[in-house]
N, C-alpha and C positions, 0 to 999 in steps of 0.2 A: 569577268574577261579582262578588265581593265586592272585588276588587282594582280590577276595570273602574269599580265605582260608586264608590271612593275617588279614582279618577283622573279621573272627569267631575264629582264633585260636591264642591267646595272644603268646604262646609259640614258635610257628612258626615265627611269626612276629618278636620276640626278637631275633631268631636265624637267620634269614635272614638280619635284620639290624645289628647283629654282624658281619656277614661276610662281609657286605656293609662297615662297619666301618674299617674293617681291610685293605680293599683294598684302602679305601680313605686315610688310615694311610700311606700307602705306597707312595702314591702322596703328602701327607703332608710332609713326610720326603724331598722329592724333592723340595717343597716350602720353607721348613724352610731354607735349605742349598743355593739356587739358588736366592731368592728373594732379599735378601739383598747384594748378588753378583752383580744382575743387577740395583739395587739401586745405588750401589757405581759406577757403569759404567756410569748410567745417570747421576749422580752428576759431574763426570769429563768432560763429554761432555757439561754439562750446564757451568762448569767453563771455559773450553777451548773457549766457544762460547763467553762469557762474556769479557773475557780477549784477544778474538780475535787472540788466539794462534792455531796453527795447530794441528789438532785433529790425535792422535796416530791411526794408523791403527789396527783394530780389528783382533786378530787372526782368529776367528770362530764366527759364530751365536751362542749366548747362552741365552736361555730364559727357559721357565718351561717344554718346550717339547724337544728342542734341545739343546747340542747333546744327542744322546741317552745315557742311565744310563750305566756307564762303571766302572771298578774296577780303584779307583785312584793310584794304584801303578803300574800295569802292562798296564792299559788302555783297557784292554779287554772288550768288548760289554757283558752286562749282559743279557743273554737269558732269554726268558718269563718264561721257567720253573725254573729258577734260581731265579726268581723274585717275588714267591708266597709270600705272606706276612707272616711271622713268621716260616712257615713250612719249606721255603727253606733254611732258615738260621740254623734250627734245622738238616736238612739233609745234609748240607754242612759242619755241624761241626763248623759254624762260621767263615768259612774261604772263601775266593775267590776260585772259582771251576778251576781257571786257573793257577794263581800262589801261591796259598795257604797263600797268607797274611791275616790276621785276620780282621774280619770286626766288627765295633764297635757295641756293644751291644745296645747302643741306638736305632740303627733303628727297630731291632724287638720290642723292649720295646715301642716306639711310635705308632707302628702297633698295638701291643695288647691292649696298653691305648686307642687308639682310638676305638678299637673294644669294651671294655669294656664299655666306655662312651657312645657310642651309643646304647648299649644294655640297660643300666640304662635308657637312655632317651625313648627308645621304651617301657620299663616297665612301665614308669611313664606315659608318656601320651597317650599310646595305638594307634591304628590306627587313621590318620586322618591329616589334615593339620597341626595343631600345631606341629605333630611330624616331618614332613619334614622340616619345618623352624627351630626348635630346634636343628636338627640334623646340619643344614647349620651352625647355630651359634656354636654349640658345636666344630664343625671341626675348624671353623675360631678361636676360642679361644685356641686351641690347637697349631695352627701354630702360632698364636701371642704370646704365652706364651714361646715356645721354641726359637722363634727369639729374644725375649726380653732377655732370659737367656743367648745367646749366644752373641748377639750384643748390648742390653741395646738399643733396639729399637723396637716401634711398629708400623709398617708401616700403612701409610695412605691407601694405595691400599686396605687394608684389613678392617680395622678400619671405615672409612667414607662411603664406601658403605653399610657395614653393619649396621651402625647408620641409615642411610636413608630408608635402607628395614625396620628396626624397626618403623620408623614414619609411613612408607606406611603401614605396617600390622595394625597398630593401628586404621587405618579407618575402619577395620573389626573386631575391638574388639577381636582380638585372643589372646593376652596377656596383653594389657590394653586398654583403651580408648584414643582417641587423646587427649583429654584434661589433662589426667595425662602423657602421653607419650612426649607431647611438654614441659610440665613443668619439667619432668623429665630430658629430654636431656639438657635444659637450666641450670637447677640445678645441674646436674652431672657436667657439664663442669665447671660452675663458682666455686661450692665449692672447688674443688681442686686448680683451679686457684687461687683463694682467699689465700688458704694456702700456694700455691707456692710463691705467691707475699710477703705475710708476712714473711715466713721464709727467703727469699731472703733479706728482709728488714732487718731484725733483725741480720742475720748471714752473708751477704754477698755472701751466696752460694745459689746453685740450689739444693733443696731437691727433685726433682722430673722432670720428662720429660712431654712435652706437651702431648704425645701420652697417658699418663695416664689419661689426663683431656678427652680426647677423648673418652676412653675406658669406663670410668665412664658416660658419657653423652650417650654413645650406650647402656648401662644397662638402663638409665633412660628413653630412648626412646622405649626399648623393653617391659620392666616390669612395667614402671610407677614411678613416683617420691616416691611413697610409700616405695619401697624396696632400696632407697639409703643409709638411715642409717645403716640399716642391713649389705648392701655390705661393706660400709667402715669399720663398726665395725669387721665383719668378717676377711676382707682382712687385717686389720691392726693387728688384735689378731694372725692370722695366720702367717703374715709377721715378728711379732716380736717374735714370739715362735722359728720360724724356722731360722730366723737372728740370734738370741743369741745362738742357738743350734750349728751353723755352727761355729761361732766364737769361742765358748768354746771348741769345739772339733776341732779346727784348720783347717777347711775346707775352710776358709776365713779371710782375714785380716779385722781387726776392721775398718780400715780406708778406705776401698774398697767399692764402693757402692753397694747396692744390688737392683736389679730391683724389682719394685712394680707392674709391668704389671701382671705376673703370680698369684699373689695373690688376685687382683683385678679380674682376670679371674676366678680363683677358687671360689670366694666368690659370683660373679655375676651367676655362672653355677649352684651353690648350691642353691642361692635365688630363679632361675627360676624354679628348682625342688621342693623345699621343704621351700620357703619362708614363706607361711603362716603357716606350721606345726612350724617353728623356732619361729617365731613371737608369736604363741599361746603358746608355751612353756615357752618363756621369761616371757609373762604376767602372766602366771600362777605361775611361781616361785617367780616374784615380787608380786604376791597377788593382781594383778590387774583385 
C-alpha cells in the first residue's frame, strides 16, 4: 500500500525521502567522525605488526556502532529522543541536555543538507530503482566530502565499493552502458593521475591525492566517460572560485592545500542530475 502511494504521489515520495535523508544524515555524522579514527587505529596496528612492536591495549571497542553516541564533554549517553535529526538540536537550544555544553552547528546542518539533497534526488528521478541507488551515491558523497574537508582523506572503504557498484549497475543500463562505464572508470582515474604525475614532475610537489583519482573513476563508472569533461570543468571552476574567495576573505592561508574531493563530489552529483541539461545549455550558448 505504501509503495503504491509513493509511486502515485510525487509529493509524498519527496517528503518520505526527505525524512529518510534526515535520518541517514544523522548516521553520516557518525561516519564522518568515526571512520577516520578507525582508519588511524588500523594503520597503527599495521605499523606495529610490520615493525614487530608490542601493540598498545585499546581502551574500548570503537566502530560505527559502539560506543553509543554520547556528549564529548560530560560523556552522558545521548538518548533516542535527544537524537532526532535537526529537531532535537532546536528543542535543546543547541546544547547538551545534561551539561549544557554547546553542540556544534555542523551536526544539524549535515542532517538538513542530507535531507535536502535526498529530496532533490527524489524529485529528479521519481519512484524507481534509479532513485534508490542515486540516494546511496548521494549519501556516500556527503560522507566523503566532509571527511576530506576535515582530514584531507577520501577513504577507499567508501570510494572503491561505490566504484564497483557503478560498474555493476552498468550491466543493467541504469545510468550508463557497460561500455561507457568501463571506459569512464579507466579514463577518470588515468586523467587525474596523469595531471598529478605531470605536476609532480614540473614542481616536485603533489597537487592532489590518489583518492581524487578514484573518485573521478567512480563517476566515470556510474555516468560514463561522456560526463567526465563536464565534471572536471565544473569542479575546477567551483574549486577555483571558492578557494580564491576563502583566501581573499582570510578564511584560509594561501599556502595551505585545499581538498579537491568536495568539488569533485559536487560536480559529479550535479552531472548525475542535470548533466544533459548543462551540456545542452553550453552547446546552445556556443552556437553548436
